[in-house]
N, C-alpha and C positions, 0 to 999 in steps of 0.2 A: 504494500500500500504506500510505500515511500517513493514519491515522484518529485521530491524536492532536491535542489542542487547542493545539499549539505547533509552531513551525517547526523542522525538523531540518536539519543540514547534509546535502547530497545530492551528494557528490562521485562516488558510484558505485563507489568502490574496494571491494575485498573487506572486509567487516566482520570485525573481530577481537574486538570487545567487544559484549556485550549489556548493556543497562541496563534494569533492571526499574523500572517506573513505578508508584508507589504513591500512592493518595489517602490522606492522613492521616486518622486517626480524629477525630471530633468528638463532641459530646454526643449527637447523634442517630443516629450510625452508626459501625460499626467501620472500621478501616483496610481498604483494598481493594487487592489486586494487580490493576492495570488493564491494563498493556500491557508489551510488551518492545520496545525500540528498539535498532537495530543500527547501529554506527558503526565506522569505521576508527580506528586508534590516534591519528591526528592530530585527530580531532573529538570525543574523549571529553569534554573540558571544555566545548566549545560545546554539546553535547547535554545535559550535566548542567545547565548554566546555563539552557537553554531549559526543561527540566523544572522546575527550582526556580522560575523566573520565572512559571510557570503555577500556582504554589502546591502543587506535587506533590513527592514525594520520589523521588530518583534513587538506585538501588542498583546498583553495578557488579557484573556477573557475567561469567563466562567464556561464550564462545559454545559451543553444543553441537556436539560433533563430528558430522560428517555433515550439518549444516544449513548451507546456503550462502545468505548474505544480502549485500546491497550496503549501503554506507554510506548511511544515510537511510531504510532500510526500517523498518517498524514492524508490530506485530501487537497489536491490541486484543482482550483476552480478553472473550468474550461474557458472562461472569459478573461482570465488574468494573463499577465506577461509571461509567467512561467509555463503556461500551457503549451507553448511552442517548443519548450525544452524537453518534453517527454518523448 
C-alpha cells in the first residue's frame, strides 16, 4: 500500500495518526494534497521526518473513525502531484 517516495516505519501496529502529505507550492504550480500516511503513536516523528526529508510537508490529522489502517500504510490521492510517481 506504500506508493509514496519515502520510507515509512512499518511496525504493523494499529495506526492512530494520519499524516497528510502535501507538495508545497512553487512558481509553476499550487500546493497539492498528495497522500495520507498512517502510523502508530510511536512512529509519528519518524514518519514526519521521512516526509520532510523528501521535500514535502507533513500535517498531522486524526484518523477517521471506522477506517482501520496499520502503521506504515499509505494512500496516494489520484489527483495529487505524487500520483504520476506511481
